[in-house]
DSSP file (Angstrom, degrees, kcal/mol; ACC not computed):
  #  RESIDUE AA STRUCTURE BP1 BP2  ACC     N-H-->O    O-->H-N    N-H-->O    O-->H-N    TCO  KAPPA ALPHA  PHI   PSI    X-CA   Y-CA   Z-CA
    1    1 A M              0   0    0      0, 0.0    11,-2.2     0, 0.0     2,-0.3   0.000 360.0 360.0 360.0 145.3   87.3  250.9  -42.4
    2    2 A L  E     -AB  11  88A   0     86,-3.0    86,-2.3     9,-0.2     2,-0.4  -0.731 360.0-160.3 -98.8 150.2   88.7  253.4  -44.9
    3    3 A C  E     -AB  10  87A   0      7,-2.5     7,-2.1    -2,-0.3     2,-0.7  -0.997  17.2-130.3-132.6 134.4   89.2  252.5  -48.6
    4    4 A L  E     +AB   9  86A   0     82,-2.4    82,-0.5    -2,-0.4     2,-0.4  -0.754  36.2 167.5 -86.4 114.7   91.5  254.3  -51.1
    5    5 A C  E >   -A    8   0A   0      3,-2.5     3,-1.7    -2,-0.7    -2,-0.1  -0.995  65.3 -11.5-130.7 126.3   89.5  255.0  -54.2
    6    6 A A  T 3  S-     0   0    0     -2,-0.4    -1,-0.1     1,-0.3     3,-0.1   0.886 126.1 -56.7  53.7  44.5   90.6  257.3  -57.0
    7    7 A Q  T 3  S+     0   0    0      1,-0.2     2,-0.4    -3,-0.1    -1,-0.3   0.586 120.1  99.2  66.4  13.1   93.4  258.7  -54.9
    8    8 A Q  E <  S-A    5   0A   0     -3,-1.7    -3,-2.5    -5,-0.1     2,-0.5  -0.987  71.9-126.4-128.3 141.2   91.1  259.8  -52.1
    9    9 A W  E     +A    4   0A   0     -2,-0.4     2,-0.4    -5,-0.2    -5,-0.2  -0.726  32.7 176.5 -85.0 131.1   90.4  258.1  -48.9
   10   10 A R  E     -A    3   0A   0     -7,-2.1    -7,-2.5    -2,-0.5     2,-0.4  -0.996  33.7-113.5-133.6 139.3   86.7  257.5  -48.2
   11   11 A R  E     +A    2   0A   0     -2,-0.4     2,-0.3    -9,-0.2    -9,-0.2  -0.589  41.8 176.6 -73.2 128.2   85.1  255.7  -45.3
   12   12 A R        -     0   0    0    -11,-2.2     2,-0.5    -2,-0.4    28,-0.2  -0.931  25.9-134.3-130.0 155.4   83.4  252.6  -46.6
   13   13 A F  E     -F   39   0B   0     26,-2.1    26,-2.3    -2,-0.3     2,-0.3  -0.955  24.7-151.9-115.9 123.4   81.6  249.8  -44.7
   14   14 A F  E     -F   38   0B   0     -2,-0.5     2,-0.4    24,-0.2    24,-0.2  -0.721  14.4-171.0-105.3 143.7   82.5  246.3  -45.7
   15   15 A V  E     -F   37   0B   0     22,-2.5    22,-2.4    -2,-0.3     2,-0.5  -0.997  16.3-146.3-129.9 126.3   80.5  243.0  -45.6
   16   16 A L  E     -F   36   0B   0     -2,-0.4     2,-0.5    20,-0.2    20,-0.2  -0.822  13.7-172.0 -96.8 123.7   82.2  239.7  -46.2
   17   17 A Y  E     +F   35   0B   0     18,-3.2    18,-2.7    -2,-0.5    -2,-0.0  -0.969  15.5 160.2-115.4 126.6   80.2  237.0  -48.0
   18   18 A A        -     0   0    0     -2,-0.5    16,-0.2    16,-0.2    15,-0.1  -0.999  41.5-107.8-146.5 145.0   81.7  233.6  -48.3
   19   19 A P        -     0   0    0      0, 0.0    15,-0.0     0, 0.0    12,-0.0  -0.428  49.2 -98.8 -67.7 147.4   80.5  230.1  -48.9
   20   20 A P        -     0   0    0      0, 0.0     8,-3.0     0, 0.0     9,-0.5  -0.314  37.9-148.7 -66.7 151.0   80.6  227.8  -45.8
   21   21 A R  B     -H   27   0C   0      6,-0.3     6,-0.2     7,-0.1     5,-0.1  -0.870  10.3-121.1-119.5 154.0   83.5  225.4  -45.4
   22   22 A L    >   -     0   0    0      4,-3.4     3,-2.0    -2,-0.3     6,-0.1  -0.323  42.2 -93.3 -81.0 172.8   83.8  222.0  -43.8
   23   23 A A  T 3  S+     0   0    0      1,-0.3    -1,-0.1     2,-0.1    -2,-0.0   0.809 127.1  55.2 -59.5 -31.2   86.2  221.3  -41.0
   24   24 A D  T 3  S-     0   0    0      2,-0.1    -1,-0.3     1,-0.0     3,-0.1   0.447 122.2-105.7 -83.6   1.6   88.9  220.1  -43.4
   25   25 A G  S <  S+     0   0    0     -3,-2.0    -2,-0.1     1,-0.3     2,-0.1   0.301  75.7 136.4  95.5  -9.9   88.6  223.4  -45.3
   26   26 A A        -     0   0    0      1,-0.1    -4,-3.4    -5,-0.1    -1,-0.3  -0.423  64.2 -99.6 -72.2 147.1   86.7  222.1  -48.3
   27   27 A L  B     -H   21   0C   0     -6,-0.2    -6,-0.3     1,-0.1     3,-0.1  -0.429  20.7-142.8 -66.2 136.9   83.8  224.2  -49.6
   28   28 A L  S    S+     0   0    0     -8,-3.0     2,-0.4     1,-0.2    -1,-0.1   0.873  87.5  15.3 -67.6 -37.6   80.4  222.9  -48.4
   29   29 A S  S    S-     0   0    0     -9,-0.5     3,-0.5     3,-0.1    -1,-0.2  -0.997  78.1-133.6-138.3 143.4   78.9  223.8  -51.8
   30   30 A S  S    S+     0   0    0     -2,-0.4     3,-0.1     1,-0.2    -2,-0.0  -0.461  80.0  48.1 -90.6 166.4   80.5  224.5  -55.1
   31   31 A G  S    S+     0   0    0      1,-0.2     2,-0.5    -2,-0.1    -1,-0.2   0.472  82.1 111.7  87.0   1.7   79.6  227.4  -57.4
   32   32 A H        -     0   0    0     -3,-0.5     2,-0.2     0, 0.0    -1,-0.2  -0.934  50.6-156.6-112.1 130.3   79.6  230.1  -54.8
   33   33 A S        -     0   0    0     -2,-0.5     2,-0.4    -3,-0.1    19,-0.0  -0.638  18.5-117.4 -98.6 159.6   82.3  232.8  -54.8
   34   34 A A        -     0   0    0     -2,-0.2    19,-2.2   -16,-0.2    20,-0.6  -0.807  35.4-175.1 -94.4 137.9   83.4  234.9  -51.9
   35   35 A F  E     -FG  17  52B   0    -18,-2.7   -18,-3.2    -2,-0.4     2,-0.6  -0.966  26.3-149.4-133.8 149.3   82.9  238.6  -52.1
   36   36 A L  E     -FG  16  51B   0     15,-2.2    15,-1.8    -2,-0.3     2,-0.3  -0.934  25.9-165.8-114.8 102.5   83.8  241.7  -50.1
   37   37 A H  E     -FG  15  50B   0    -22,-2.4   -22,-2.5    -2,-0.6     2,-0.4  -0.659   1.8-156.4 -88.8 143.7   81.0  244.2  -50.7
   38   38 A Y  E     -FG  14  49B   0     11,-2.7    10,-2.8    -2,-0.3    11,-1.6  -0.971   8.0-169.0-128.1 145.7   81.4  247.8  -49.7
   39   39 A Y  E     -FG  13  47B   0    -26,-2.3   -26,-2.1    -2,-0.4     8,-0.2  -0.791  31.0-122.1-128.1 161.4   78.8  250.4  -48.9
   40   40 A E  S    S+     0   0    0      6,-1.5     2,-0.3    -2,-0.3     7,-0.1   0.826  91.8  18.1 -73.4 -33.7   78.6  254.2  -48.3
   41   41 A S  S >  S-     0   0    0      5,-0.2     3,-1.8   -28,-0.1   -28,-0.1  -0.845  82.4-100.9-137.6 170.1   77.2  254.0  -44.8
   42   42 A E  T 3  S+     0   0    0     -2,-0.3    -1,-0.0     1,-0.3   -30,-0.0   0.692 113.5  72.8 -63.7 -19.0   76.7  251.7  -41.9
   43   43 A K  T 3  S-     0   0    0      1,-0.1    -1,-0.3     3,-0.0    -3,-0.0   0.647  90.8-149.0 -70.2 -13.7   73.1  251.2  -43.0
   44   44 A I    <   +     0   0    0     -3,-1.8     3,-0.1     2,-0.1    -2,-0.1   0.845  58.1 123.7  42.9  47.0   74.6  249.0  -45.9
   45   45 A T        +     0   0    0      1,-0.2     2,-0.7    -4,-0.1    -1,-0.1   0.747  62.3  51.0-100.5 -30.8   71.7  250.0  -48.2
   46   46 A K  S    S-     0   0    0     -5,-0.1    -6,-1.5     0, 0.0     2,-0.3  -0.878  77.0-150.9-115.4 102.0   73.7  251.5  -51.1
   47   47 A K  E     -G   39   0B   0     -2,-0.7    -8,-0.3    -8,-0.2     3,-0.1  -0.539  11.7-172.5 -73.8 128.7   76.4  249.2  -52.4
   48   48 A K  E     -     0   0B   0    -10,-2.8     2,-0.3    -2,-0.3    -9,-0.2   0.740  61.5 -44.4 -89.4 -28.3   79.3  251.1  -53.9
   49   49 A G  E     -G   38   0B   0    -11,-1.6   -11,-2.7     2,-0.0     2,-0.3  -0.988  48.3-117.6 177.2 179.2   81.1  248.0  -55.2
   50   50 A S  E     -G   37   0B   0     -2,-0.3     2,-0.6   -13,-0.2   -13,-0.2  -0.988   8.9-146.3-141.2 147.7   82.3  244.4  -54.7
   51   51 A I  E     -G   36   0B   0    -15,-1.8   -15,-2.2    -2,-0.3     2,-0.9  -0.975  18.6-142.0-113.9 117.2   85.6  242.7  -54.6
   52   52 A D  E >   -G   35   0B   0     -2,-0.6     3,-1.7   -17,-0.2   -17,-0.2  -0.697   9.7-161.3 -78.9 109.2   85.5  239.2  -56.0
   53   53 A L  G >  S+     0   0    0    -19,-2.2     3,-1.2    -2,-0.9    -1,-0.2   0.663  84.0  72.5 -70.8 -14.9   87.9  237.3  -53.7
   54   54 A E  G 3  S+     0   0    0    -20,-0.6    -1,-0.3     1,-0.2   -19,-0.1   0.763  98.5  49.6 -66.5 -23.5   88.2  234.5  -56.2
   55   55 A S  G <  S+     0   0    0     -3,-1.7    22,-2.3    23,-0.0     2,-0.3   0.327  83.0 123.9 -96.3   7.4   90.3  236.9  -58.3
   56   56 A C  E <   +C   76   0A   0     -3,-1.2    20,-0.3    20,-0.2     3,-0.1  -0.535  29.0 171.0 -73.5 127.7   92.5  237.9  -55.4
   57   57 A E  E     +     0   0A   0     18,-3.5    65,-2.4    -2,-0.3     2,-0.3   0.691  63.2  19.2-103.8 -28.1   96.2  237.3  -56.1
   58   58 A E  E     -CD  75 121A   0     17,-1.5    17,-2.7    63,-0.3     2,-0.4  -0.999  50.3-166.4-152.3 140.1   97.8  239.0  -53.1
   59   59 A L  E     -CD  74 120A   0     61,-2.7    61,-2.4    -2,-0.3     2,-0.4  -0.995  15.2-176.3-126.3 123.0   97.0  240.2  -49.6
   60   60 A L  E     -CD  73 119A   0     13,-2.2    13,-2.8    -2,-0.4     2,-0.3  -0.967   2.5-174.7-120.2 135.1   99.4  242.5  -47.8
   61   61 A D  E     +     0   0A   0     57,-1.5    11,-0.2    -2,-0.4     9,-0.0  -0.815  59.5  33.6-123.6 169.6   99.1  243.7  -44.2
   62   62 A R  E    S-     0   0A   0      9,-0.5    10,-0.2    -2,-0.3    -1,-0.2   0.874  73.3-179.6  56.5  42.1  100.9  246.1  -42.0
   63   63 A L  E     -C   71   0A   0      8,-2.2     8,-0.6    -3,-0.2     2,-0.5  -0.468  32.5-109.0 -69.9 143.5  101.8  248.4  -44.9
   64   64 A E        +     0   0    0     -2,-0.1     2,-0.3     6,-0.1    -1,-0.1  -0.639  55.9 144.0 -81.9 123.9  103.8  251.4  -43.9
   65   65 A N        -     0   0    0     -2,-0.5     6,-0.1     1,-0.1    -3,-0.0  -0.884  40.7-149.8-159.3 125.1  101.9  254.6  -44.0
   66   66 A K  S    S+     0   0    0     -2,-0.3    -1,-0.1     1,-0.2    -2,-0.0   0.853 100.0  43.6 -68.0 -34.9  102.2  257.6  -41.6
   67   67 A C  S    S+     0   0    0      1,-0.3    -1,-0.2     2,-0.1    -2,-0.0   0.825 123.5  34.0 -79.6 -32.1   98.6  258.7  -42.0
   68   68 A Y        +     0   0    0      1,-0.1     3,-0.5    -5,-0.0    -1,-0.3  -0.829  63.0 177.4-129.0  91.4   97.1  255.2  -41.8
   69   69 A P  S    S+     0   0    0      0, 0.0     2,-0.4     0, 0.0    -1,-0.1   0.678  77.8  56.7 -71.3 -16.7   99.0  252.9  -39.4
   70   70 A H  S    S+     0   0    0     19,-0.4    19,-2.6    -8,-0.1     2,-0.3  -0.449  79.5 150.5-112.9  58.2   96.6  250.0  -39.8
   71   71 A L  E     +CE  63  88A   0     -8,-0.6    -8,-2.2    -3,-0.5    -9,-0.5  -0.712  13.8 161.7 -99.5 138.1   96.8  249.6  -43.6
   72   72 A F  E     - E   0  87A   0     15,-3.0    15,-3.4    -2,-0.3     2,-0.3  -0.944  17.0-151.2-144.4 167.3   96.4  246.5  -45.7
   73   73 A S  E     -CE  60  86A   0    -13,-2.8   -13,-2.2    -2,-0.3     2,-0.4  -0.968  10.1-152.1-143.5 156.8   95.7  245.7  -49.3
   74   74 A L  E     -CE  59  85A   0     11,-2.2    11,-3.2    -2,-0.3     2,-0.5  -0.997  13.0-158.0-124.6 131.3   94.2  243.2  -51.7
   75   75 A R  E     -CE  58  84A   0    -17,-2.7   -18,-3.5    -2,-0.4   -17,-1.5  -0.951  14.6-174.0-111.2 129.0   95.4  242.9  -55.3
   76   76 A T  E     -CE  56  83A   0      7,-3.2     7,-2.3    -2,-0.5     2,-0.4  -0.848  15.3-158.9-119.4 156.1   93.0  241.3  -57.8
   77   77 A R  E     + E   0  82A   0    -22,-2.3     2,-0.4    -2,-0.3     5,-0.2  -0.973  15.0 172.8-134.9 120.0   93.3  240.3  -61.4
   78   78 A D  E >  S- E   0  81A   0      3,-2.6     3,-2.0    -2,-0.4    -2,-0.0  -0.966  74.0 -21.3-132.9 116.1   90.2  239.9  -63.5
   79   79 A H  T 3  S-     0   0    0     -2,-0.4    -1,-0.1     1,-0.3     3,-0.1   0.876 129.1 -49.5  52.2  42.0   90.4  239.2  -67.3
   80   80 A G  T 3  S+     0   0    0      1,-0.2     2,-0.5     0, 0.0    -1,-0.3   0.295 112.0 122.6  84.8 -10.2   94.0  240.6  -67.3
   81   81 A N  E <   - E   0  78A   0     -3,-2.0    -3,-2.6     2,-0.0     2,-0.4  -0.759  48.2-155.2 -89.3 126.4   93.0  243.8  -65.4
   82   82 A V  E     + E   0  77A   0     -2,-0.5     2,-0.4    -5,-0.2    -5,-0.2  -0.847  15.6 175.3-103.0 134.8   94.9  244.3  -62.1
   83   83 A R  E     - E   0  76A   0     -7,-2.3    -7,-3.2    -2,-0.4     2,-0.5  -0.999  15.8-155.3-139.6 136.6   93.5  246.4  -59.3
   84   84 A T  E     - E   0  75A   0     -2,-0.4     2,-0.5    -9,-0.2    -9,-0.2  -0.954   6.0-158.9-113.6 127.7   94.8  247.0  -55.8
   85   85 A Y  E     - E   0  74A   0    -11,-3.2   -11,-2.2    -2,-0.5     2,-0.5  -0.921   6.1-158.4-104.3 123.1   92.4  248.0  -53.0
   86   86 A F  E     -BE   4  73A   0     -2,-0.5   -82,-2.4   -82,-0.5     2,-0.4  -0.890  13.1-176.8-102.1 131.2   94.0  249.7  -50.0
   87   87 A M  E     -BE   3  72A   0    -15,-3.4   -15,-3.0    -2,-0.5     2,-0.5  -0.983  12.7-160.8-131.1 140.2   92.1  249.5  -46.7
   88   88 A A  E     -BE   2  71A   0    -86,-2.3   -86,-3.0    -2,-0.4   -17,-0.2  -0.977  10.3-152.3-123.2 120.5   92.8  251.1  -43.4
   89   89 A A        -     0   0    0    -19,-2.6   -19,-0.4    -2,-0.5     3,-0.0  -0.473  22.8-122.4 -84.2 161.1   91.2  249.8  -40.2
   90   90 A D  S    S+     0   0    0     -2,-0.1     2,-0.3     1,-0.1    -1,-0.1   0.809  93.0  20.1 -73.7 -29.5   90.6  252.0  -37.2
   91   91 A T  S  > S-     0   0    0    -21,-0.1     4,-2.0     1,-0.1     5,-0.1  -0.908  76.7-115.9-136.3 162.9   92.7  249.8  -34.9
   92   92 A E  H  > S+     0   0    0     -2,-0.3     4,-2.8     2,-0.2     5,-0.2   0.891 116.8  54.4 -64.6 -39.4   95.3  247.1  -35.2
   93   93 A A  H  > S+     0   0    0      1,-0.2     4,-2.1     2,-0.2    -1,-0.2   0.899 108.1  49.3 -62.5 -40.3   93.0  244.5  -33.7
   94   94 A E  H  > S+     0   0    0      2,-0.2     4,-2.3     1,-0.2    -1,-0.2   0.910 111.5  49.1 -65.4 -41.9   90.4  245.3  -36.4
   95   95 A M  H  X S+     0   0    0     -4,-2.0     4,-2.8     1,-0.2     5,-0.2   0.936 110.6  50.7 -61.6 -46.1   93.0  245.0  -39.1
   96   96 A D  H  X S+     0   0    0     -4,-2.8     4,-2.6     1,-0.2    -2,-0.2   0.890 109.9  50.6 -59.2 -40.4   94.2  241.7  -37.7
   97   97 A E  H  X S+     0   0    0     -4,-2.1     4,-2.4     2,-0.2    -1,-0.2   0.924 112.2  46.0 -65.1 -44.9   90.6  240.4  -37.6
   98   98 A W  H  X S+     0   0    0     -4,-2.3     4,-2.6     2,-0.2     5,-0.2   0.933 114.8  47.2 -62.8 -45.7   89.9  241.4  -41.3
   99   99 A V  H  X S+     0   0    0     -4,-2.8     4,-2.7     1,-0.2    -2,-0.2   0.917 112.1  50.4 -63.0 -43.1   93.2  239.9  -42.4
  100  100 A D  H  X S+     0   0    0     -4,-2.6     4,-2.0    -5,-0.2    -1,-0.2   0.928 112.2  46.5 -61.1 -46.1   92.6  236.7  -40.5
  101  101 A Q  H  X S+     0   0    0     -4,-2.4     4,-2.3     1,-0.2    -2,-0.2   0.913 113.4  48.9 -63.5 -42.8   89.1  236.3  -42.0
  102  102 A L  H  X S+     0   0    0     -4,-2.6     4,-2.8     1,-0.2    -2,-0.2   0.899 109.1  52.8 -64.9 -40.0   90.4  237.1  -45.5
  103  103 A L  H  <>S+     0   0    0     -4,-2.7     5,-3.3     2,-0.2     6,-0.5   0.897 109.6  49.1 -61.9 -39.6   93.2  234.6  -45.1
  104  104 A Q  H ><5S+     0   0    0     -4,-2.0     3,-0.8     3,-0.2    -2,-0.2   0.924 112.5  47.3 -65.7 -43.1   90.7  231.9  -44.1
  105  105 A I  H 3<5S+     0   0    0     -4,-2.3    -2,-0.2     1,-0.2    -1,-0.2   0.908 115.3  45.1 -63.3 -42.1   88.5  232.7  -47.1
  106  106 A L  T 3<5S-     0   0    0     -4,-2.8    -1,-0.2    -5,-0.2    -2,-0.2   0.474 112.0-123.7 -80.8  -1.7   91.4  232.6  -49.4
  107  107 A D  T < 5S+     0   0    0     -3,-0.8    -3,-0.2    -4,-0.4     3,-0.1   0.902  76.1 122.8  59.4  44.5   92.7  229.4  -47.8
  108  108 A L      < +     0   0    0     -5,-3.3     5,-0.2    -6,-0.1    -4,-0.2   0.137  29.0 107.4-117.7  18.1   96.0  231.0  -47.0
  109  109 A R        +     0   0    0     -6,-0.5    -1,-0.1    -5,-0.1    -5,-0.1   0.563  61.9  83.3 -77.7  -7.5   96.1  230.6  -43.2
  110  110 A S  S >  S-     0   0    0     -7,-0.1     3,-1.2    -3,-0.1     4,-0.3   0.625 108.1 -33.9 -75.1-130.3   98.7  227.9  -43.2
  111  111 A E  T >> S+     0   0    0      1,-0.3     4,-2.6     2,-0.2     3,-1.1   0.701 119.1  79.8 -68.8 -21.4  102.5  228.3  -43.3
  112  112 A C  H 3> S+     0   0    0      1,-0.3     4,-2.2     2,-0.2     7,-0.3   0.812  80.9  68.4 -59.9 -28.8  102.5  231.3  -45.5
  113  113 A W  H <4>S+     0   0    0     -3,-1.2     5,-0.9    -5,-0.2    -1,-0.3   0.906 114.2  27.0 -55.6 -43.0  101.7  233.5  -42.5
  114  114 A K  H <45S+     0   0    0     -3,-1.1     3,-0.5    -4,-0.3    -2,-0.2   0.881 123.6  49.0 -87.1 -42.2  105.1  232.8  -41.1
  115  115 A V  H  <5S+     0   0    0     -4,-2.6    -3,-0.2     1,-0.2    -2,-0.2   0.904 112.2  44.7 -69.4 -43.4  107.1  232.2  -44.3
  116  116 A C  T  <5S-     0   0    0     -4,-2.2    -1,-0.2    -5,-0.2    -3,-0.1   0.503  99.6-130.5 -85.7  -3.4  106.0  235.2  -46.3
  117  117 A N  T   5S-     0   0    0     -3,-0.5    -3,-0.1    -5,-0.2    -4,-0.1   0.958  79.6 -33.3  54.4  59.5  106.4  237.7  -43.5
  118  118 A S  S   <S+     0   0    0     -5,-0.9   -57,-1.5    -6,-0.3     2,-0.5   0.687 115.6 113.3  69.1  22.6  103.0  239.3  -43.9
  119  119 A R  E     -D   60   0A   0     -7,-0.3     2,-0.5   -59,-0.2    -1,-0.2  -0.990  45.3-173.2-121.9 123.9  102.9  238.8  -47.7
  120  120 A F  E     -D   59   0A   0    -61,-2.4   -61,-2.7    -2,-0.5     2,-0.4  -0.955   6.5-167.5-123.7 131.3  100.2  236.4  -48.9
  121  121 A W  E      D   58   0A   0     -2,-0.5   -63,-0.3   -63,-0.2   -64,-0.1  -0.915 360.0 360.0-117.4 145.2   99.7  235.1  -52.4
  122  122 A Y              0   0    0    -65,-2.4   -64,-0.2    -2,-0.4    -1,-0.1   0.347 360.0 360.0-110.6 360.0   96.7  233.2  -53.7
């Protein structure tokens, strides 16, 4: 997946860490946050950064971009600072899988999928 950082696209490799949930959606254990860590290479040895999904305010998918057709974004707010991460998957199926997993982590999989027309708020 590609990530837009400092106005340049760079390939980054993402690992999603999330606390387990029960069948009803409740967290199995409290005190654990969900994070999306990103790395320079597939070896995932040198972490470049992390996105705290607890601070995620918005998830947008299917963003229009001629160069990157499978583009989506996460907007976070931490201590008043807003940051938007743009990510481009290699395929539509890969983008759908990432968006689906993020929606489940953010507990946004319900009616918002249809109502918000690919705009998700947390």
